[in-house]
C-alpha positions in Angstrom: 2.3 -14.3 2.7 1.8 -10.6 3.4 0.6 -8.1 0.7 0.6 -4.4 1.2 -0.9 -2.4 -1.7 -1.8 1.3 -2.4 -5.0 2.3 -4.2 -6.3 5.6 -5.5 -9.8 6.9 -4.8 -11.2 5.0 -7.9 -10.0 1.7 -6.3 -7.2 1.3 -8.9 -4.1 -0.4 -7.5 -1.2 2.0 -8.1 1.6 0.4 -6.0 2.5 -2.9 -4.3 4.8 -2.2 -1.4 5.1 -5.7 0.0 4.4 -9.1 -1.5 6.4 -11.8 0.4 6.5 -14.4 3.1 7.0 -13.0 6.6 7.3 -14.5 10.0 4.9 -13.3 12.7 6.1 -10.0 14.2 6.1 -6.3 13.8 7.4 -4.7 10.6 7.5 -1.2 9.0 7.4 -0.1 5.4 7.3 3.2 3.6 6.0 4.6 0.3 8.0 7.1 -1.6 5.0 8.4 -3.5 5.6 6.7 -6.8 3.5 4.2 -8.7 4.5 0.7 -9.9 5.1 2.4 -13.3 7.6 4.8 -11.7 5.4 7.9 -12.0 5.0 10.4 -9.2 1.6 10.1 -7.5 -0.4 13.3 -7.0 -1.1 14.7 -3.6 -4.4 13.5 -2.2 -6.2 10.7 -0.5 -5.1 7.1 -1.0 -6.0 3.7 0.6 -3.6 1.0 1.7 -4.6 -2.6 2.2 -2.8 -5.1 4.3 -3.7 -8.7 3.4 -2.6 -12.1 4.8 -4.2 -15.5 4.7 -6.3 -14.9 7.7 -6.5 -11.1 7.8 -7.3 -8.1 5.6 -7.7 -4.4 6.5 -7.9 -1.2 4.5 -7.1 2.2 5.9 -7.1 5.8 4.4 -4.0 8.0 4.2 -3.1 11.4 2.8 -0.1 12.0 0.5 1.1 15.6 0.9 3.8 17.0 -1.3 
């Protein structure tokens, strides 16, 4: 199972991009700047987390409008 989530600076999860079973390999995904509630996220710094059974990593990104 692969989970890719977006968090704001307060650590609140605002969007789940991927939450499904995937075979090993290389994949891409994109974020359209909206939250799970359908609201538009403000410009600023966000974090994305990629999590699998044996791996987890968090990186910073900037959303510019």
